[in-house]
C-alpha positions as CSV (number, residue, x, y, z in Angstrom):
1,X,-4.8,3.0,11.2
2,X,-8.4,1.4,10.7
3,X,-8.0,-2.1,8.3
4,X,-9.7,-1.4,5.0
5,X,-12.2,-4.5,4.0
6,X,-14.5,-5.5,1.2
7,X,-17.2,-7.5,3.2
8,X,-20.1,-7.4,0.9
9,X,-18.7,-6.2,-1.9
10,X,-18.8,-7.7,-5.4
11,X,-15.0,-7.7,-7.3
12,X,-15.4,-8.5,-10.9
13,X,-11.3,-8.9,-11.9
14,X,-10.6,-9.7,-15.4
15,X,-7.1,-11.4,-16.2
16,X,-7.2,-13.0,-12.7
17,X,-5.3,-16.5,-13.5
18,X,-2.2,-15.2,-13.1
19,X,0.2,-12.4,-12.7
20,X,-1.1,-9.0,-11.1
21,X,-4.6,-10.2,-11.3
22,X,-4.4,-12.9,-9.2
23,X,-2.6,-10.7,-6.5
24,X,-5.5,-8.5,-6.9
25,X,-8.2,-11.5,-6.5
26,X,-6.3,-12.9,-3.7
27,X,-5.8,-9.6,-1.8
28,X,-9.5,-8.4,-2.1
29,X,-10.8,-11.8,-1.2
30,X,-8.7,-12.1,1.9
31,X,-10.4,-8.9,2.6
32,X,-13.5,-9.9,2.5
33,X,-14.6,-9.4,-1.1
34,X,-16.9,-11.9,-3.3
35,X,-14.5,-12.3,-6.6
36,X,-15.3,-13.1,-10.1
37,X,-12.0,-14.7,-11.2
38,X,-12.0,-14.2,-14.9
39,X,-9.4,-15.5,-17.0
40,X,-9.9,-17.7,-20.5
41,X,-6.3,-19.3,-19.5
42,X,-4.8,-18.4,-23.2
43,X,-1.3,-18.1,-23.9
44,X,0.4,-14.9,-24.1
45,X,-0.7,-14.3,-27.5
46,X,-4.0,-14.7,-26.4
47,X,-4.4,-18.0,-28.2
48,X,-5.9,-21.2,-26.7
49,X,-8.6,-21.6,-23.6
50,X,-7.4,-23.3,-20.1
51,X,-9.8,-23.0,-17.0
52,X,-6.8,-24.1,-15.0
53,X,-5.5,-21.0,-13.8
54,X,-9.0,-19.2,-12.9
55,X,-9.9,-22.1,-11.3
56,X,-6.8,-22.7,-9.2
57,X,-7.2,-18.8,-7.6
58,X,-11.0,-19.4,-6.7
59,X,-9.7,-22.8,-5.3
60,X,-7.0,-20.6,-3.4
61,X,-9.9,-18.0,-2.5
62,X,-12.5,-20.9,-1.4
63,X,-9.8,-22.6,0.8
64,X,-8.9,-20.1,2.6
65,X,-12.8,-19.4,3.3
66,X,-13.8,-16.8,0.9
67,X,-16.3,-16.9,-1.9
68,X,-15.7,-16.8,-5.7
69,X,-16.3,-17.6,-9.0
70,X,-14.5,-18.5,-12.1
71,X,-15.5,-17.3,-15.3
72,X,-13.5,-18.0,-18.4
73,X,-15.2,-16.0,-20.9
74,X,-13.0,-13.4,-23.2
75,X,-13.1,-10.1,-22.7
76,X,-12.4,-9.5,-26.4
77,X,-16.0,-9.9,-27.4
78,X,-19.0,-7.8,-26.7
79,X,-20.8,-11.4,-25.4
80,X,-17.6,-12.2,-23.4
81,X,-17.8,-9.4,-21.3
82,X,-21.4,-9.5,-21.2
83,X,-21.1,-13.0,-19.5
84,X,-18.7,-12.1,-17.1
85,X,-20.5,-9.2,-15.6
86,X,-23.7,-11.3,-15.7
87,X,-22.0,-13.9,-14.2
88,X,-21.5,-11.5,-10.9
89,X,-25.1,-10.6,-11.1
90,X,-26.0,-14.0,-10.9
91,X,-24.0,-15.4,-8.4
92,X,-23.7,-12.7,-6.1
93,X,-26.6,-10.2,-6.9
94,X,-24.8,-7.0,-8.2
95,X,-21.3,-5.6,-9.1
96,X,-19.3,-3.1,-7.0
97,X,-15.6,-3.4,-8.0
98,X,-14.3,-3.7,-11.8
99,X,-10.6,-3.9,-12.4
100,X,-9.6,-4.8,-16.0
101,X,-6.6,-6.2,-16.3
102,X,-6.7,-8.9,-18.7
103,X,-3.7,-8.3,-21.3
104,X,-2.0,-10.0,-24.3
105,X,1.3,-9.0,-25.9
106,X,1.6,-9.3,-30.0
107,X,5.1,-8.0,-30.5
108,X,6.4,-6.6,-34.0
109,X,8.2,-3.5,-35.3
110,X,5.8,-1.0,-36.9
111,X,7.0,-2.0,-40.4
112,X,6.4,-5.3,-40.0
113,X,3.4,-5.9,-37.6
114,X,0.4,-7.6,-39.3
115,X,-2.9,-5.7,-38.6
116,X,-4.4,-9.1,-37.2
117,X,-1.9,-8.8,-34.5
118,X,-2.7,-5.1,-34.1
119,X,-6.4,-5.6,-34.0
120,X,-6.2,-8.7,-31.4
121,X,-4.4,-6.8,-28.6
122,X,-6.6,-3.7,-29.0
123,X,-9.4,-6.7,-28.5
124,X,-8.4,-7.6,-25.1
125,X,-7.2,-4.4,-23.9
126,X,-9.2,-1.5,-25.2
127,X,-12.2,-3.1,-26.9
128,X,-12.0,-5.6,-23.8
129,X,-11.9,-2.8,-21.1
130,X,-15.3,-1.4,-23.3
131,X,-17.0,-5.1,-23.3
132,X,-16.9,-5.0,-19.5
133,X,-17.2,-1.4,-18.7
134,X,-20.5,-1.2,-20.6
135,X,-22.7,-3.9,-19.1
136,X,-21.2,-2.8,-15.4
137,X,-21.5,0.8,-15.5
138,X,-25.4,0.9,-15.8
139,X,-25.4,-1.6,-12.6
140,X,-22.9,1.0,-10.6
141,X,-24.9,3.9,-11.5
142,X,-28.4,2.3,-10.6
143,X,-26.9,1.4,-7.4
144,X,-25.2,4.6,-6.9
145,X,-21.9,3.0,-6.1
146,X,-18.8,1.9,-7.8
147,X,-15.4,1.6,-7.9
148,X,-13.8,1.1,-11.4
149,X,-10.1,0.3,-12.3
150,X,-8.6,0.2,-15.5
151,X,-5.0,-0.8,-16.7
152,X,-2.7,1.6,-19.0
153,X,1.0,0.9,-19.2
154,X,4.2,3.1,-19.5
155,X,3.9,2.1,-22.8
156,X,0.8,4.0,-23.1
157,X,2.3,6.8,-22.0
158,X,5.8,7.2,-23.4
159,X,5.5,4.2,-26.1
160,X,8.4,1.5,-26.9
161,X,9.6,-0.4,-29.3
162,X,7.8,-3.2,-31.1
163,X,4.8,-2.8,-29.3
164,X,2.7,-0.5,-31.3
165,X,-0.8,-2.0,-30.9
166,X,-0.3,-2.4,-26.9
167,X,0.9,1.3,-26.4
168,X,-2.2,2.5,-28.7
169,X,-4.4,0.4,-26.6
170,X,-3.1,1.5,-23.2
171,X,-3.1,4.9,-24.4
172,X,-6.5,4.6,-25.1
173,X,-7.4,3.4,-21.7
174,X,-6.6,6.5,-20.4
175,X,-9.0,8.2,-22.4
176,X,-11.9,5.5,-21.5
177,X,-11.0,6.4,-18.0
178,X,-11.8,9.9,-18.4
179,X,-15.4,9.2,-19.5
180,X,-15.7,6.8,-17.0
181,X,-15.0,9.0,-14.2
182,X,-17.0,12.0,-15.9
183,X,-19.8,10.4,-16.3
184,X,-19.9,8.3,-13.1
185,X,-19.2,11.2,-10.9
186,X,-22.9,12.3,-10.1
187,X,-23.4,8.6,-9.7
188,X,-21.0,7.5,-7.0
189,X,-18.9,5.8,-9.2
190,X,-15.2,6.6,-9.2
191,X,-12.7,5.4,-12.1
192,X,-8.9,5.3,-12.3
193,X,-6.2,3.9,-14.0
194,X,-3.2,2.0,-12.9
195,X,-0.1,2.0,-14.7
196,X,1.9,-1.2,-13.2
197,X,4.9,-2.4,-13.6
198,X,6.0,-6.1,-12.5
199,X,7.9,-9.1,-13.5
200,X,5.0,-11.5,-14.8
201,X,4.4,-13.7,-17.8
202,X,4.0,-10.3,-19.5
203,X,8.0,-9.9,-19.6
204,X,9.0,-13.0,-20.9
205,X,11.7,-12.5,-23.5
206,X,13.1,-9.5,-21.4
207,X,16.3,-9.2,-19.9
208,X,15.0,-8.8,-15.9
209,X,18.3,-9.8,-14.1
210,X,19.4,-6.2,-13.0
211,X,15.6,-5.5,-12.0
212,X,15.1,-4.4,-8.2
213,X,12.3,-6.6,-7.1
214,X,8.8,-5.8,-8.8
215,X,6.7,-8.7,-7.7
216,X,2.7,-8.3,-8.0
217,X,2.8,-8.0,-4.5
218,X,4.0,-4.1,-5.1
219,X,1.4,-3.3,-6.8
220,X,-1.7,-4.7,-5.3
221,X,-2.0,-2.7,-2.3
222,X,-2.3,0.6,-5.0
223,X,-5.3,-1.2,-6.8
224,X,-6.9,-2.5,-3.8
225,X,-7.0,1.2,-2.3
226,X,-8.7,2.5,-5.7
227,X,-11.1,-0.1,-5.5
228,X,-12.1,0.7,-2.3
229,X,-15.0,2.6,-1.2
230,X,-12.6,4.6,1.0
231,X,-10.8,6.1,-2.6
232,X,-11.2,10.3,-2.6
233,X,-10.0,10.3,-6.1
234,X,-11.2,10.0,-9.8
235,X,-9.9,10.4,-13.4
236,X,-6.4,9.6,-12.0
237,X,-3.7,7.7,-13.3
238,X,-1.2,5.6,-11.2
239,X,2.3,4.2,-11.4
240,X,3.2,1.4,-9.4
241,X,6.5,-0.3,-10.4
242,X,9.2,-1.6,-7.7
243,X,7.9,-0.2,-4.8
244,X,7.6,3.3,-6.0
245,X,4.0,4.9,-6.3
246,X,3.0,7.9,-8.5
247,X,0.7,9.9,-10.1
248,X,1.0,10.5,-13.6
249,X,-1.0,13.7,-15.1
250,X,-1.1,15.0,-18.7
251,X,-0.1,19.0,-18.3
252,X,0.4,22.1,-21.3
253,X,2.7,24.8,-21.5
254,X,0.9,27.9,-20.8
255,X,1.2,28.6,-24.3
256,X,1.5,31.7,-26.9
257,X,-1.5,33.8,-28.1
258,X,-1.0,35.6,-31.1
259,X,-3.9,36.9,-33.6
260,X,-2.4,35.2,-36.2
261,X,0.4,32.8,-37.1
262,X,2.5,32.4,-40.2
263,X,4.7,28.8,-40.2
264,X,8.2,31.1,-39.4
265,X,6.6,32.7,-36.3
266,X,5.8,29.2,-35.3
267,X,9.4,28.3,-35.5
268,X,10.4,31.2,-34.2
269,X,8.1,31.1,-31.1
270,X,8.6,27.3,-30.5
271,X,10.9,27.6,-27.1
272,X,8.4,29.4,-25.8
273,X,5.5,27.5,-26.8
274,X,7.5,24.4,-25.4
275,X,8.3,26.3,-22.5
276,X,7.1,23.8,-19.3
277,X,8.6,25.9,-16.5
278,X,5.2,26.8,-15.4
279,X,2.9,23.6,-16.0
280,X,-1.2,24.1,-16.8
281,X,-3.2,20.8,-15.4
282,X,-6.9,20.3,-16.4
283,X,-8.0,17.7,-14.0
284,X,-10.9,15.4,-15.5
285,X,-13.2,16.0,-13.0
286,X,-15.4,18.1,-12.7
287,X,-14.6,19.6,-16.2
288,X,-11.3,19.1,-17.5
289,X,-12.6,19.5,-21.2
290,X,-14.7,22.9,-20.6
291,X,-11.6,24.3,-18.4
292,X,-9.5,23.7,-21.1
293,X,-11.7,25.3,-23.8
294,X,-12.2,28.2,-21.2
295,X,-8.4,28.5,-20.9
296,X,-7.8,28.7,-24.5
297,X,-10.2,31.0,-25.4
298,X,-9.0,33.0,-22.2
299,X,-5.7,33.4,-24.0
300,X,-7.4,35.2,-27.2
301,X,-9.2,37.4,-24.5
302,X,-5.9,38.3,-22.8
303,X,-7.0,36.4,-19.7
304,X,-5.1,33.3,-18.5
305,X,-6.2,32.6,-15.1
């Protein structure tokens, strides 16, 4: 088995001052990547600025003989995203890899969650993804090469209590991932989503005493492979939690076609409508959107294959 390396590759990693992002940065740097370590160093809720976390990671990398630069601009604004990508170009000449890992948490029940707390979390997770993807993507397309890894969550897949903002943002990440993969397919740019589970400061306030080992080191190899030139997939979602790696997909039941429906008929047919014994999947690339429409139209025409 050959050793995978990132020699001469430039990686931008957001939220890289602590936790998962730090692990990604150290791994890629140890394999030869030049790393832009982005982290404003704020609190878990996104308040405040501290240059130390990003600089400490840079110091670890350079002490080990690698190359890295710290950037403390926030992904929460378009200007911050442009500054982060601009630093990579200014310092290292290009961007080959983008890993958006930055995140904040502001908890609150749906009955009580404030509009400010909803927006603040979307600003970092979802809008933050766009703020770095938007300036990096054209550069990757012009170069004919790129690897993008966006961070979703099981909260985005399945929801969770008291994090409507976080769940909505992480679900939105999957939609953005799909579009990056679709539009990048012909340009040599691949994009996938990681759905990580690890005990980091994001787990503050949770009882993790019964958890199995689930450090960031159990997630980083999957992200590393998705960021590597040998990554052979795009537009897919991968779960990495407590040593378990899996692919998550959106599937549909075959469904039921009728030329017309009444409310009563919907209820009568609900068991068949919901029957997932033969699930149907429409891969994002090359054209899941059109494949879905063709399948649905085919049902009306008596063709389901």
